[in-house]
KOLKOL-885828 format. One record per residue: residue number from 1; x negated, y negated, z of N, C-alpha, C in turn; residue in one letter. Coordinates in Angstrom, 1 decimal. Layout:
N
- pos|n_c1|n_c2|n_c3|ca_c1|ca_c2|ca_c3|c_c1|c_c2|c_c3|code
- NUM|X|Y|Z|X|Y|Z|X|Y|Z|A
...
end
This chain:
177
- pos|n_c1|n_c2|n_c3|ca_c1|ca_c2|ca_c3|c_c1|c_c2|c_c3|code
- 1|-13.6|22.5|7.4|-12.6|22.2|6.5|-11.5|21.4|7.1|X
- 2|-11.1|20.3|6.6|-10.1|19.5|7.1|-8.8|19.5|6.3|X
- 3|-7.7|19.4|6.9|-6.4|19.2|6.2|-5.9|17.9|6.6|X
- 4|-5.5|17.1|5.6|-4.9|15.8|5.9|-3.4|16.0|5.6|X
- 5|-2.6|15.7|6.6|-1.1|15.9|6.4|-0.3|14.8|7.2|X
- 6|0.9|14.8|6.9|1.8|13.8|7.6|1.9|14.2|9.0|X
- 7|1.8|13.1|9.9|2.0|13.4|11.3|3.4|13.9|11.6|X
- 8|3.5|14.8|12.6|4.8|15.3|13.0|5.0|14.9|14.5|X
- 9|6.2|15.1|14.9|6.5|14.7|16.3|5.6|15.4|17.3|X
- 10|5.4|16.7|17.0|4.6|17.5|17.9|3.1|17.0|18.0|X
- 11|2.7|16.1|17.1|1.4|15.5|17.2|1.3|14.3|18.0|X
- 12|2.4|13.7|18.4|2.4|12.4|19.0|1.5|12.3|20.2|X
- 13|1.6|13.2|21.1|0.8|13.1|22.4|-0.7|13.3|22.0|X
- 14|-1.0|14.2|21.1|-2.5|14.3|20.7|-3.0|13.1|20.1|X
- 15|-2.2|12.5|19.2|-2.6|11.3|18.5|-2.8|10.1|19.5|X
- 16|-1.9|10.1|20.5|-2.0|9.0|21.6|-3.4|9.2|22.3|X
- 17|-3.7|10.4|22.7|-5.0|10.6|23.4|-6.2|10.4|22.5|X
- 18|-6.1|10.8|21.3|-7.2|10.7|20.3|-7.4|9.2|20.1|X
- 19|-6.4|8.4|19.9|-6.5|7.0|19.6|-7.2|6.3|20.8|X
- 20|-6.7|6.6|22.0|-7.3|6.0|23.2|-8.8|6.3|23.3|X
- 21|-9.1|7.6|23.0|-10.5|8.0|23.1|-11.4|7.4|22.0|X
- 22|-10.8|7.3|20.8|-11.6|6.7|19.7|-12.0|5.3|19.9|X
- 23|-11.1|4.5|20.6|-11.4|3.1|20.8|-12.0|2.8|22.2|X
- 24|-12.1|3.8|23.1|-12.5|3.5|24.5|-13.8|2.7|24.6|X
- 25|-14.8|3.1|23.8|-16.1|2.4|23.9|-16.4|1.4|22.8|X
- 26|-15.3|1.0|22.1|-15.5|0.0|21.0|-15.4|-1.4|21.7|X
- 27|-16.4|-2.2|21.3|-16.5|-3.6|22.0|-15.4|-4.5|21.4|X
- 28|-15.1|-4.3|20.1|-14.2|-5.2|19.4|-12.8|-4.6|19.5|X
- 29|-12.3|-4.2|20.6|-11.0|-3.6|20.8|-10.4|-4.1|22.0|X
- 30|-9.0|-4.2|22.0|-8.3|-4.6|23.2|-7.9|-3.3|24.0|X
- 31|-8.3|-2.2|23.5|-8.0|-0.9|24.1|-6.5|-0.6|24.2|X
- 32|-5.7|-1.2|23.3|-4.3|-1.0|23.4|-3.8|-0.3|22.1|X
- 33|-4.7|0.2|21.3|-4.3|0.7|20.0|-3.4|1.9|20.1|X
- 34|-3.5|2.7|21.1|-2.7|3.9|21.3|-1.2|3.5|21.6|X
- 35|-1.1|2.3|22.3|0.3|1.8|22.6|0.9|1.2|21.3|X
- 36|0.0|0.6|20.5|0.4|0.0|19.2|1.0|1.0|18.3|X
- 37|0.4|2.2|18.2|0.9|3.3|17.4|2.3|3.7|17.8|X
- 38|2.4|3.8|19.1|3.8|4.2|19.7|4.8|3.2|19.3|X
- 39|4.5|1.9|19.5|5.5|0.9|19.1|5.8|0.9|17.6|X
- 40|4.8|1.0|16.8|5.0|1.0|15.4|5.8|2.1|14.9|X
- 41|5.7|3.3|15.5|6.5|4.5|15.1|7.9|4.2|15.2|X
- 42|8.3|3.3|16.2|9.7|3.1|16.4|10.2|1.8|15.7|X
- 43|9.4|1.3|14.9|9.7|0.0|14.2|10.2|0.1|12.8|X
- 44|10.8|-0.9|12.3|11.3|-0.9|10.9|10.1|-0.9|9.9|X
- 45|8.9|-1.2|10.4|7.8|-1.3|9.5|7.2|0.1|9.3|X
- 46|7.6|1.1|10.1|7.1|2.4|10.0|7.4|3.2|8.8|X
- 47|6.4|3.8|8.2|6.6|4.6|7.0|6.1|6.0|7.3|X
- 48|7.0|7.0|7.6|6.5|8.3|8.0|5.4|8.9|7.1|X
- 49|5.6|8.8|5.8|4.6|9.4|4.9|3.2|8.8|5.0|X
- 50|3.1|7.6|5.7|1.8|6.9|5.8|1.3|7.0|7.3|X
- 51|1.8|7.9|8.0|1.2|8.2|9.3|0.6|9.6|9.2|X
- 52|-0.8|9.6|9.0|-1.5|10.8|8.6|-2.4|11.3|9.7|X
- 53|-2.5|12.6|9.8|-3.5|13.2|10.7|-4.5|14.1|9.9|X
- 54|-5.7|14.1|10.4|-6.8|15.0|9.9|-6.8|16.2|10.9|X
- 55|-6.6|17.4|10.4|-6.5|18.5|11.3|-7.6|19.5|10.9|X
- 56|-8.3|20.0|11.9|-9.4|21.0|11.7|-8.8|22.4|11.5|X
- 57|-9.6|23.3|11.0|-9.2|24.7|10.8|-8.5|25.3|12.0|X
- 58|-8.9|25.0|13.2|-8.3|25.6|14.4|-7.2|24.7|15.0|X
- 59|-6.7|23.8|14.1|-5.5|23.1|14.6|-5.7|21.9|15.4|X
- 60|-7.0|21.5|15.6|-7.3|20.3|16.4|-7.1|19.0|15.5|X
- 61|-6.6|18.0|16.2|-6.4|16.7|15.5|-7.7|15.9|15.6|X
- 62|-8.4|15.7|14.5|-9.7|15.0|14.5|-9.5|13.6|14.3|X
- 63|-8.5|13.2|13.6|-8.3|11.8|13.2|-6.9|11.4|12.9|X
- 64|-6.6|10.1|12.8|-5.2|9.6|12.5|-5.4|8.3|11.9|X
- 65|-4.5|8.0|10.9|-4.4|6.7|10.3|-2.9|6.3|10.2|X
- 66|-2.7|5.0|10.3|-1.4|4.5|10.2|-1.4|3.3|9.2|X
- 67|-0.5|3.3|8.2|-0.2|2.2|7.4|1.2|1.8|7.6|X
- 68|1.5|0.5|7.9|2.8|0.0|8.1|3.1|-1.2|7.2|X
- 69|4.4|-1.5|7.0|4.7|-2.6|6.2|4.3|-3.9|6.8|X
- 70|3.9|-4.8|6.0|3.7|-6.2|6.4|4.1|-7.1|5.3|X
- 71|4.1|-8.4|5.6|4.5|-9.3|4.5|3.4|-10.4|4.4|X
- 72|3.4|-10.9|3.2|2.5|-12.1|2.9|3.5|-13.2|2.5|X
- 73|3.5|-14.3|3.3|4.5|-15.3|3.1|3.8|-16.6|2.7|X
- 74|4.5|-17.3|1.8|4.1|-18.7|1.5|5.4|-19.5|1.5|X
- 75|5.4|-20.8|1.2|6.6|-21.6|1.2|7.7|-21.1|0.3|X
- 76|7.3|-20.5|-0.8|8.3|-20.2|-1.8|8.7|-18.7|-1.8|X
- 77|7.8|-17.8|-1.4|8.1|-16.4|-1.6|7.5|-15.6|-0.4|X
- 78|8.0|-14.3|-0.4|7.5|-13.3|0.5|7.2|-12.1|-0.3|X
- 79|6.0|-11.5|-0.1|5.5|-10.4|-0.8|5.3|-9.2|0.2|X
- 80|5.6|-8.0|-0.2|5.4|-6.9|0.7|4.0|-6.3|0.4|X
- 81|3.4|-5.9|1.5|2.1|-5.3|1.5|2.0|-4.3|2.6|X
- 82|0.9|-3.7|2.9|0.7|-2.7|4.0|-0.4|-3.2|4.9|X
- 83|-0.2|-2.9|6.2|-1.3|-3.1|7.2|-1.9|-1.7|7.4|X
- 84|-3.2|-1.7|7.4|-3.9|-0.5|7.8|-4.4|-0.7|9.3|X
- 85|-3.7|-0.1|10.2|-4.1|-0.2|11.6|-3.3|0.8|12.5|X
- 86|-4.0|1.5|13.3|-5.4|1.7|13.3|-5.8|2.9|12.5|X
- 87|-7.1|3.1|12.3|-7.6|4.4|11.9|-8.5|4.9|13.1|X
- 88|-8.2|6.1|13.5|-8.9|6.6|14.7|-9.5|8.0|14.4|X
- 89|-10.7|8.2|14.8|-11.4|9.5|14.7|-11.9|9.8|16.1|X
- 90|-11.6|11.0|16.5|-12.1|11.5|17.8|-13.6|11.3|17.9|X
- 91|-14.1|10.8|19.1|-15.6|10.6|19.2|-16.4|11.8|18.7|X
- 92|-16.0|13.0|19.0|-16.9|14.2|18.6|-16.8|14.5|17.1|X
- 93|-15.9|13.8|16.4|-15.8|14.0|15.0|-16.2|12.8|14.2|X
- 94|-16.7|11.7|14.9|-17.1|10.5|14.2|-18.3|10.7|13.3|X
- 95|-18.5|9.8|12.4|-19.6|9.8|11.4|-19.7|11.0|10.6|X
- 96|-18.5|11.6|10.2|-18.5|12.7|9.3|-17.6|12.5|8.1|X
- 97|-17.2|11.2|7.9|-16.5|10.9|6.7|-15.0|11.1|6.9|X
- 98|-14.5|11.5|8.1|-13.1|11.7|8.3|-12.2|10.5|8.1|X
- 99|-12.7|9.4|8.7|-12.0|8.1|8.5|-11.8|7.8|7.0|X
- 100|-12.9|7.9|6.3|-12.9|7.7|4.8|-11.9|8.6|4.1|X
- 101|-11.8|9.8|4.5|-10.9|10.7|3.8|-9.4|10.3|4.1|X
- 102|-9.2|9.9|5.4|-7.9|9.4|5.7|-7.5|8.1|5.0|X
- 103|-8.4|7.2|4.8|-8.2|6.0|4.1|-7.8|6.3|2.7|X
- 104|-8.6|7.1|2.0|-8.4|7.4|0.6|-7.1|8.1|0.4|X
- 105|-6.8|9.1|1.2|-5.5|9.8|1.1|-4.4|8.8|1.3|X
- 106|-4.5|8.0|2.3|-3.5|7.0|2.6|-3.2|6.1|1.4|X
- 107|-4.3|5.6|0.8|-4.2|4.8|-0.4|-3.5|5.5|-1.5|X
- 108|-3.8|6.8|-1.7|-3.1|7.5|-2.8|-1.6|7.6|-2.5|X
- 109|-1.3|8.0|-1.3|0.2|8.1|-1.0|0.9|6.8|-1.1|X
- 110|0.2|5.7|-0.6|0.8|4.4|-0.6|1.1|4.0|-2.1|X
- 111|0.2|4.3|-3.0|0.3|4.0|-4.4|1.5|4.7|-5.0|X
- 112|1.6|6.0|-4.6|2.7|6.9|-5.1|4.0|6.3|-4.6|X
- 113|4.0|5.7|-3.4|5.3|5.1|-2.8|5.6|3.8|-3.4|X
- 114|4.7|3.3|-4.3|5.0|2.0|-4.9|4.3|0.8|-4.3|X
- 115|3.5|0.9|-3.3|2.8|-0.2|-2.7|1.6|-0.6|-3.6|X
- 116|1.3|-1.9|-3.6|0.2|-2.3|-4.5|-1.0|-2.9|-3.8|X
- 117|-0.9|-3.1|-2.4|-2.0|-3.6|-1.7|-2.0|-3.2|-0.2|X
- 118|-3.2|-3.3|0.4|-3.3|-3.0|1.8|-4.2|-4.1|2.4|X
- 119|-3.8|-4.5|3.6|-4.6|-5.6|4.3|-5.0|-5.1|5.7|X
- 120|-6.2|-5.5|6.1|-6.7|-5.0|7.4|-7.6|-6.0|8.0|X
- 121|-7.9|-5.8|9.3|-8.9|-6.6|10.0|-9.9|-5.5|10.4|X
- 122|-11.1|-5.6|9.9|-12.1|-4.5|10.2|-13.5|-4.8|10.0|X
- 123|-14.3|-3.8|10.1|-15.8|-4.0|10.1|-16.2|-4.3|8.6|X
- 124|-17.0|-5.4|8.5|-17.4|-5.9|7.2|-18.3|-4.9|6.4|X
- 125|-19.0|-4.0|7.1|-19.9|-3.1|6.4|-19.2|-1.7|6.0|X
- 126|-18.0|-1.5|6.6|-17.4|-0.2|6.4|-16.3|-0.2|5.3|X
- 127|-15.4|-1.1|5.4|-14.2|-1.1|4.5|-14.6|-1.4|3.0|X
- 128|-15.6|-2.3|2.8|-15.9|-2.5|1.3|-16.2|-1.2|0.5|X
- 129|-16.6|-0.2|1.2|-16.9|1.1|0.5|-15.6|1.7|-0.1|X
- 130|-14.5|1.2|0.4|-13.2|1.7|-0.1|-12.5|0.7|-1.0|X
- 131|-13.3|-0.3|-1.5|-12.7|-1.3|-2.4|-12.2|-2.6|-1.7|X
- 132|-12.3|-2.7|-0.4|-11.8|-3.8|0.3|-12.7|-5.0|0.1|X
- 133|-12.1|-6.2|0.0|-12.8|-7.4|-0.1|-12.1|-8.5|0.7|X
- 134|-12.8|-9.6|0.9|-12.2|-10.6|1.8|-10.9|-11.1|1.3|X
- 135|-9.9|-11.3|2.2|-8.6|-11.8|1.8|-8.7|-13.2|1.3|X
- 136|-9.7|-13.9|1.7|-9.9|-15.3|1.2|-10.1|-15.3|-0.3|X
- 137|-10.7|-14.2|-0.8|-10.9|-14.1|-2.3|-9.5|-14.1|-3.0|X
- 138|-8.5|-13.7|-2.3|-7.1|-13.7|-2.9|-6.3|-14.9|-2.6|X
- 139|-6.8|-15.7|-1.6|-5.9|-16.8|-1.2|-4.9|-16.3|-0.1|X
- 140|-5.3|-15.3|0.7|-4.5|-14.8|1.7|-5.2|-15.1|3.1|X
- 141|-4.5|-15.6|4.0|-5.1|-15.9|5.3|-4.3|-15.2|6.5|X
- 142|-4.8|-15.3|7.6|-4.1|-14.7|8.8|-3.6|-15.8|9.7|X
- 143|-2.6|-15.5|10.5|-1.9|-16.5|11.4|-2.7|-16.8|12.6|X
- 144|-4.0|-16.3|12.7|-4.9|-16.6|13.9|-6.3|-16.6|13.3|X
- 145|-7.2|-17.1|14.2|-8.6|-17.2|13.7|-9.3|-15.8|13.8|X
- 146|-9.9|-15.4|12.7|-10.8|-14.3|12.8|-12.0|-14.7|11.9|X
- 147|-13.2|-14.0|12.1|-14.3|-14.3|11.1|-13.8|-13.9|9.7|X
- 148|-14.1|-14.8|8.8|-13.6|-14.6|7.4|-14.0|-13.2|6.8|X
- 149|-15.2|-12.7|7.2|-15.7|-11.4|6.6|-14.9|-10.2|7.2|X
- 150|-14.1|-10.4|8.2|-13.4|-9.3|8.8|-11.9|-9.1|8.3|X
- 151|-11.4|-10.1|7.7|-10.0|-10.0|7.1|-10.2|-9.5|5.7|X
- 152|-9.6|-8.3|5.4|-9.9|-7.7|4.1|-8.6|-7.2|3.4|X
- 153|-8.6|-7.1|2.1|-7.5|-6.5|1.4|-8.1|-5.7|0.2|X
- 154|-7.2|-4.7|-0.2|-7.6|-3.9|-1.4|-6.3|-3.9|-2.3|X
- 155|-6.6|-3.9|-3.6|-5.5|-3.8|-4.5|-5.4|-2.3|-4.9|X
- 156|-4.3|-1.7|-4.6|-4.1|-0.2|-4.9|-3.8|0.0|-6.4|X
- 157|-3.4|-1.0|-7.1|-3.1|-1.0|-8.5|-3.8|-2.2|-9.1|X
- 158|-4.1|-2.2|-10.4|-4.7|-3.3|-11.0|-3.9|-4.6|-10.8|X
- 159|-4.5|-5.7|-10.4|-3.9|-7.0|-10.1|-2.8|-6.9|-9.1|X
- 160|-2.9|-5.9|-8.1|-1.9|-5.8|-7.1|-1.7|-7.0|-6.2|X
- 161|-2.7|-7.9|-6.2|-2.5|-9.1|-5.4|-2.6|-10.4|-6.3|X
- 162|-2.6|-10.2|-7.6|-2.7|-11.3|-8.5|-1.5|-12.3|-8.2|X
- 163|-1.8|-13.5|-8.1|-0.8|-14.6|-7.9|-0.1|-14.5|-6.6|X
- 164|-0.6|-13.7|-5.7|0.0|-13.5|-4.3|-0.9|-14.3|-3.4|X
- 165|-0.3|-15.4|-2.8|-1.1|-16.2|-1.9|-0.2|-16.4|-0.7|X
- 166|-0.8|-16.6|0.5|0.0|-16.9|1.6|-0.6|-16.4|2.9|X
- 167|0.2|-16.4|3.9|-0.2|-16.0|5.3|0.3|-14.6|5.6|X
- 168|-0.5|-13.8|6.2|-0.1|-12.4|6.6|0.9|-12.6|7.7|X
- 169|2.1|-11.8|7.6|3.0|-11.8|8.7|3.2|-10.4|9.1|X
- 170|2.7|-10.1|10.4|2.7|-8.8|10.9|4.1|-8.4|11.5|X
- 171|4.4|-7.1|11.5|5.6|-6.8|12.3|5.5|-7.2|13.7|X
- 172|6.6|-7.5|14.3|6.6|-8.0|15.7|5.9|-7.0|16.7|X
- 173|5.9|-5.7|16.4|5.3|-4.8|17.3|3.8|-5.0|17.5|X
- 174|3.1|-5.7|16.5|1.7|-6.0|16.7|1.5|-7.1|17.8|X
- 175|2.6|-7.8|18.2|2.5|-8.8|19.2|1.8|-10.0|18.8|X
- 176|1.9|-10.4|17.5|1.2|-11.5|16.9|2.3|-12.5|16.5|X
- 177|2.4|-13.7|16.9|3.4|-14.6|16.5|2.9|-15.6|15.5|X
end
């Protein structure tokens, strides 16, 4: 039985280790995700209610997800959205649906907080299960080259990205200019 709850300060060290271990053997990783989480926690983009942990019955942290503020910009306007990055599940708990539970709980909380969309770069076979589709379908692009199938967005509310076009602008903590 898992409990999904807001991350607390006492969890930070465990989340750091979990994130590092979760990405250690991933080929499409810069293996810096654990440092990214630390930087984002201190940033203006951080939303405490959207830093979530999955905790086992015996108090072990099995997974973590972080949604932070980002913007979609075009010449005329700036729109607020969320970045999903990273979602981490400890290797011994992977392939049990924990990442999916974290994503869905995060979506529900984000919607309650008034956010209408989430953007991510991720695996093309995994995220569509949660409603994600290519950002190119919405007229949204990234400020760097990625395979089109890996840039994805989801509308948390009906038409959450309707008439929103532009380029994703990440918080400076992501190290993307």
